[in-house]
Residue frames as a rotation matrix with the C-alpha (Angstrom) as fourth column:
UNK 1
-0.641 -0.387 -0.663 -13.86
-0.721 0.008 0.692 -23.87
-0.263 0.922 -0.284 -14.92
UNK 2
0.100 0.719 0.687 -16.37
-0.049 0.693 -0.719 -25.77
-0.994 0.038 0.105 -16.99
UNK 3
-0.397 -0.192 -0.897 -16.08
-0.882 -0.190 0.431 -27.25
-0.253 0.963 -0.094 -20.46
UNK 4
0.715 0.680 0.163 -17.64
-0.559 0.696 -0.450 -29.94
-0.419 0.231 0.878 -22.62
UNK 5
-0.428 -0.852 -0.301 -15.64
-0.900 0.370 0.232 -33.02
-0.087 0.370 -0.925 -23.55
UNK 6
0.800 0.561 -0.211 -16.08
-0.572 0.820 0.009 -36.62
0.179 0.113 0.977 -24.53
UNK 7
0.069 -0.763 0.643 -14.04
-0.690 0.428 0.583 -39.62
-0.720 -0.484 -0.497 -23.53
UNK 8
0.876 0.081 -0.475 -12.46
-0.425 0.595 -0.682 -41.78
0.227 0.800 0.556 -26.22
UNK 9
0.408 -0.735 -0.541 -9.89
0.314 0.670 -0.673 -44.48
0.857 0.105 0.504 -25.55
UNK 10
0.468 -0.105 -0.878 -9.73
0.884 0.068 0.463 -43.35
0.012 -0.992 0.125 -21.91
UNK 11
-0.748 -0.664 -0.007 -8.71
0.663 -0.748 0.040 -39.81
-0.032 0.025 0.999 -22.93
UNK 12
0.185 0.776 -0.603 -10.64
0.604 -0.573 -0.553 -36.60
-0.775 -0.262 -0.575 -22.32
UNK 13
-0.658 -0.355 0.664 -11.18
0.753 -0.313 0.579 -34.76
0.002 0.881 0.473 -25.61
UNK 14
-0.511 0.477 -0.715 -12.65
-0.001 -0.832 -0.555 -31.21
-0.860 -0.283 0.425 -25.62
UNK 15
0.154 0.726 0.670 -15.54
0.726 0.377 -0.575 -30.79
-0.670 0.575 -0.469 -28.05
UNK 16
0.765 0.112 0.634 -14.66
0.569 -0.578 -0.584 -27.41
0.301 0.808 -0.506 -29.60
UNK 17
-0.042 -0.893 0.448 -12.02
0.445 -0.418 -0.792 -24.66
0.894 0.167 0.415 -29.59
UNK 18
0.105 0.114 0.988 -13.35
-0.652 -0.743 0.154 -22.79
0.751 -0.660 -0.004 -26.57
UNK 19
0.960 0.223 0.167 -13.52
-0.274 0.655 0.704 -26.03
0.048 -0.722 0.690 -24.58
UNK 20
0.542 -0.833 -0.113 -9.98
0.683 0.515 -0.518 -26.82
0.489 0.203 0.848 -25.68
UNK 21
-0.089 -0.548 0.832 -8.79
-0.128 -0.822 -0.555 -23.43
0.988 -0.156 0.003 -24.35
UNK 22
0.524 0.348 0.778 -10.32
-0.797 -0.123 0.592 -24.24
0.302 -0.929 0.213 -20.96
UNK 23
0.985 -0.152 -0.081 -8.76
0.168 0.953 0.252 -27.71
0.039 -0.262 0.964 -20.93
UNK 24
0.292 -0.935 0.201 -5.34
0.429 -0.060 -0.902 -26.23
0.855 0.349 0.383 -21.69
UNK 25
0.218 -0.150 0.964 -5.50
-0.666 -0.745 0.035 -24.38
0.714 -0.649 -0.263 -18.35
UNK 26
0.981 0.120 0.151 -5.21
-0.192 0.691 0.697 -27.71
-0.021 -0.713 0.701 -16.51
UNK 27
0.177 -0.982 0.068 -1.68
-0.983 -0.180 -0.034 -28.34
0.046 -0.061 -0.997 -15.27
UNK 28
0.318 -0.181 -0.931 0.12
-0.218 0.941 -0.258 -31.66
0.923 0.284 0.260 -15.72
UNK 29
-0.417 -0.521 -0.744 0.94
0.470 0.578 -0.668 -33.78
0.778 -0.628 0.004 -12.64
UNK 30
-0.879 0.253 0.404 -1.70
-0.468 -0.618 -0.631 -32.03
0.090 -0.744 0.662 -10.52
UNK 31
-0.763 0.645 -0.042 -4.78
0.630 0.728 -0.269 -33.54
-0.143 -0.232 -0.962 -8.91
UNK 32
-0.790 0.609 0.062 -8.23
-0.542 -0.744 0.391 -32.34
0.285 0.275 0.918 -9.97
UNK 33
-0.635 0.712 0.300 -11.75
0.176 0.511 -0.841 -33.11
-0.752 -0.482 -0.450 -8.80
UNK 34
-0.926 0.341 -0.164 -14.30
-0.235 -0.178 0.956 -33.78
0.296 0.923 0.245 -11.57
UNK 35
-0.345 0.908 0.238 -18.07
-0.173 0.188 -0.967 -33.73
-0.923 -0.375 0.092 -11.45
UNK 36
-0.996 -0.071 0.057 -19.34
0.033 0.308 0.951 -35.61
-0.085 0.949 -0.305 -14.48
UNK 37
-0.096 0.994 -0.053 -22.76
-0.082 -0.061 -0.995 -34.78
-0.992 -0.092 0.087 -15.94
UNK 38
-0.623 0.004 0.782 -24.32
0.746 0.305 0.593 -35.47
-0.236 0.952 -0.193 -19.30
UNK 39
-0.850 0.329 -0.412 -25.82
-0.350 -0.936 -0.025 -32.41
-0.394 0.123 0.911 -21.04
UNK 40
0.088 0.967 0.237 -29.41
-0.105 0.246 -0.964 -32.50
-0.991 0.060 0.124 -22.20
UNK 41
-0.574 -0.217 0.789 -30.05
0.670 0.428 0.606 -33.82
-0.470 0.877 -0.101 -25.67
UNK 42
-0.607 0.285 -0.742 -31.01
-0.348 -0.934 -0.074 -30.76
-0.715 0.214 0.666 -27.73
UNK 43
-0.823 0.296 -0.484 -32.33
-0.424 0.247 0.871 -32.83
0.378 0.923 -0.078 -30.65
UNK 44
-0.652 0.608 -0.453 -34.64
0.704 0.707 -0.065 -34.76
0.281 -0.361 -0.889 -28.30
UNK 45
-0.490 0.461 -0.740 -36.02
0.395 -0.639 -0.660 -31.50
-0.777 -0.616 0.131 -26.89
UNK 46
-0.727 0.219 -0.651 -36.78
-0.622 -0.612 0.489 -30.19
-0.291 0.760 0.581 -30.40
UNK 47
-0.767 0.453 -0.454 -38.64
0.002 0.710 0.704 -33.41
0.641 0.539 -0.546 -31.24
UNK 48
-0.612 0.539 -0.579 -40.55
0.782 0.301 -0.547 -33.33
-0.120 -0.787 -0.605 -27.95
UNK 49
-0.476 0.439 -0.763 -41.79
0.017 -0.862 -0.507 -29.76
-0.880 -0.254 0.402 -28.43
UNK 50
-0.792 0.234 -0.564 -42.64
-0.599 -0.121 0.791 -30.43
0.117 0.965 0.236 -32.08
UNK 51
-0.706 0.538 -0.460 -44.79
0.441 0.843 0.309 -33.33
0.553 0.015 -0.833 -30.88
UNK 52
-0.506 0.520 -0.688 -46.45
0.657 -0.284 -0.698 -31.18
-0.559 -0.806 -0.198 -28.21
UNK 53
-0.619 0.254 -0.744 -47.20
-0.463 -0.883 0.083 -28.47
-0.635 0.396 0.663 -30.80
UNK 54
-0.836 0.311 -0.453 -48.60
-0.293 0.446 0.846 -31.07
0.465 0.839 -0.281 -33.20
UNK 55
-0.606 0.616 -0.503 -50.90
0.772 0.608 -0.186 -32.41
0.191 -0.501 -0.844 -30.49
UNK 56
-0.490 0.400 -0.775 -52.04
0.296 -0.759 -0.579 -28.89
-0.820 -0.513 0.254 -29.63
UNK 57
-0.734 0.169 -0.657 -52.75
-0.616 -0.573 0.541 -28.02
-0.285 0.802 0.525 -33.26
UNK 58
-0.703 0.433 -0.564 -54.77
-0.193 0.648 0.737 -31.20
0.684 0.627 -0.372 -33.80
UNK 59
-0.842 0.448 -0.302 -56.84
0.474 0.345 -0.810 -31.00
-0.258 -0.825 -0.503 -30.62
UNK 60
-0.285 0.843 0.455 -60.54
0.722 -0.124 0.681 -30.35
0.631 0.523 -0.573 -31.11
UNK 61
0.741 0.573 -0.350 -61.19
0.652 -0.490 0.578 -28.49
0.160 -0.657 -0.737 -27.90
UNK 62
0.288 -0.632 0.720 -59.41
-0.006 -0.753 -0.659 -25.19
0.958 0.185 -0.220 -27.33
UNK 63
0.803 -0.118 -0.583 -57.17
0.595 0.158 0.788 -25.08
-0.001 -0.980 0.197 -24.31
UNK 64
0.836 -0.549 -0.003 -54.43
-0.541 -0.825 0.165 -22.85
-0.093 -0.137 -0.986 -22.99
UNK 65
0.635 -0.647 -0.423 -51.07
0.052 0.582 -0.812 -24.08
0.771 0.493 0.403 -24.33
UNK 66
-0.303 -0.780 0.548 -49.14
-0.544 -0.330 -0.771 -22.68
0.782 -0.532 -0.324 -21.36
């Protein structure tokens, strides 16, 4: 089971409806093991590739983008 959530006031809050459905499957008064990771920042990736494309478009010498 995997879902996205954020922690506010020491409570785990699912981010959307599908994540909430997954969280509802957890039983009360039962132990669980969690592996916490932070997802990649999608907005940062869009900015990064826009910057790479801008640099490629403004370069004088032709080079392979890949």
